[in-house]
N, C-alpha and C positions, 0 to 999 in steps of 0.2 A: 536458580536461574530466573531471570526476568524476561518475559516474552513481550515485546513491544511491536505494535502495528504502526507503521509509518506510511502516511498517505498524503495526497495533495492533488489539486487539479493540474492539468497539463500546463506547463509554463510557470507553475508556482515556485519551482525551485526545490522540489522534493529530492531530486538526485544529488544536488549539492549538499543538502542536509545529510543525506545518507553517506556521502563521501566523507564529510567532516566527522560524523559519528564513528565511522570506520577507522579514521585516523586516531580518534581518542581511545579506541579499543573495543568498540562494539563488534559483535559478530553479525555481519550483514547477510541476510538471506534475501536475494534480489529475485522477486517473482518473475520479472520480465526476462532476466538472464537465464533463469532455469527453464522458462518456457521455450527459449531458443535451444537450450541444450537437449531437451527431451524430444526434439524433432530434427536432430542432426542426422546425417546419413548413417544408415545401419541401425537406427533405433526403432523400437516398436512403435514409438509415437509417429515417426515419419511414415512408416508402413501403414498405420491406421489412417493417417490423413490422406495418403494417396488412394487407399481403398475407398474412402468416402468421397473424395473430390476429383479423382482421376489423375492420370499422369501429367495432365496439363499444368498442374501446380508445381512441377519439378523444373528446375533450371537445367541447362545442358550438362552441367557438371554433377548433377544428381542431388544438389542441395534443394531446399525448399525455396520456391520462388515466392517470396513474401508479398511483393506488390501484386502479383497475379492472384494469390489467395485472398489478399485484402479486397481486391476488386470483386471477388465472388461473395464474400461474407458481409461487407459493409452494405448497409441498406437492406439486408435480407435477414431478419431476426431468426428464422428457422435454420438457415445455413450457419449463422454465427453460433446458434445453440448447439448444432452438431459439432462444430469445431471445438467449442468449449468443453463438450462432453468427452472429447478425446484428450485435450491438453490439461484441463484442470486437475483431474485425478493424478496424472503423472507429476505435475508440479507439486501437488499436495504431498505425495509420497516422498519426493526428493527433499522437500522442505523439512518434513518430519525427520528424515534421515540425517540431515545436516544438524538439526536442533538436538537430536539425541547424542551427537558426538561432542557437544560442548561441555565445559566444566560447570559445576553446580552454581558457581557464583558469577557466571557470565551474563552479560546483557545481550540478548539476541534481538536484533532489529529486523523485522520482516518488512521489506520495502515492497508495498502492495499498491499499485496504482488504483485499482478498482475495489479497494477495501469497503468503502461505503456502499457502492453499487451492489456488491454481492453479499451484504449483510454480515461481514466477517468480524466486526468489532468485538463481539462477545468472546472470540477465541483467544484474545490477547489480554495480558494483565493490565495494559493500558494502551491508549491510542494517541499518537502524536500527529497532528495535522499541520502541514505547512500551508499557510494561507497567503493569498495575494488577491487583489481586486481583479475583476474581469478585464478592466482596461489594462492593467499591468500584464496580465497573462497574454492578452492579444498582442500587445506591443512586443513582448519577448519572442513570441512565436513568429511574428512577421519580420521584425527587425533583426533578431539574433539568429533564428533558425532558418530564415528565408522562406517561410511558408506563405502560400497564397492566403490572403485575408479571408476569403470565403471558406477555404478549407480549414483554416484555423478556427473560425467561428463554428463550423460544423463539428469539429472534434471537441471543442469546449461544450457545445450543446449536448453532445452524446454522453457526457459524464454527469455525475451527480451535481446538484447545484452547490453553490458555496454554503448556503444555509444548511443543507443536508450533511455536508462534511463537518461543519462546526458542531452540529448536534451530537455527533458521536465522539467528539474530541475530549480527551482528558488534559492534553497540553496543546496549546496553539502557538505556533511560531509565526510571527508576522514577517513576511518577506516581501513587503511592498517597496522596500528601499534597496540601497546598494549592498554589495557583499560585506563591506566593513561593518554594517549594522547587523548582518545575519550571524557572523561568526561568534560574537559575544553571547548571543542568545543560545546558540547550539552548545557552547561551553557550559552555560548554566543548566540547560536541559540535561547534558551528560552528567553533571554533578548530581542532579536530582535522581537520575536513573540509577547511578551507582549507589546512591544512598538507599533508594528503594530496593535494589537488588539485595542489599544486606539486611533488609528489614525482617527477614524470616522466610518461611516456606511459602508455597503457592497459596495456601488457604489464608495465611495472614496477609499476604500481599493483596489478594482479591478483596479482602474486607477493609483494607486501608484506604483512606481518602487522599487524593492528591492535594497538596496544600495550594491555596490560592496565592498567586503572586500579586503584589500591589505596587506596580511600577509608577513612576512619576508621570504626572500630566497625561493620564490615559483615559479616554472616554470609557464609560461604564460598559458599553455594549461589547467592545472588542479592543484588543491591544494595538498600540502603535509603537513600534520600536522595541518590543520585548516579547518574551514568551508568556502566555497567559494560560493558567490552569483552569480547567472547567470540570467540576464533578459531573460524572455521567448521570443523565436522568434515569437510566435503567438501574443505577446503583443507589436508589433511594433508601434501601435497607440492605444489610448484608444478606439476609435470607432471600430477598428478591433477586439480588445480583447472582447468588449461587444458583437459584433455580434457572435463570436465563442462560447462564453459562452451561449448566447441565443439559438444557434442552438443545443448545447449539452443538454441544459435544455429541449428544445422542443422534442428532441428524447426521453428523459426520461419520459416526460408526455404523449407521443404518444404511438404507438404500441409496442415500445421496452421498457420494464420496466427498471428502473434504476438498474444497476448492480454494485455490489462491487467486486473488483478483488480478490477473494479468490484463494488460491493456489489449484492446481488440486486435491491434496490429503487431502484438508481441511474437507470435509463433514464427 
């Protein structure tokens, strides 16, 4: 089984890439969707949220009033931390359950909006980042999603920077252009993921380097019109990569539960 972390900034097109990979046959574990499931009526997650924030976060029909909860936690790091302490362990447990159920040769793609922000990259065999320029992100949020420009800028600023996301990427998918330029890139990424999934066991995959793509007419710094592979800085040697993965796994097994990087407004 190959475990892949998929991430990207808001408006970058991560959800579309996730959808396309799912159509090709990847098992998609959507952190935001699970974050909603674990706080549905009757769940221990919703009970814990109500105990922490009060019944004012409930809608008249007994479901979680997400806009109300968002108004409480946005701009208040301590309240957001309290919410994450409830939701993240539940999301992590459900994600692990889904991953255990797949076949040995499966490609499992974890769609994690805040993968970079929560330092989750070492938990996956490789990380795919969907990249778009800030100007493109803003245009999509305002023009396609109908968001207020100030609100869109605020949500972008609350996430990791473009440079921070690219720093943890093994594969970068350039999505600054139209959909017809995205689909061939995703097809190529899927081919490589399937190839990687058949390369051997987890130890062999962890020590393998992702091959660099050499597209036509591409600036050296980043790709335009294609998927660009970037070796992780943390994998300068197999031994170093193994140690860092072990440390991340140890943190998850210890006092800090494994967290999935759900977006702040996901619950």
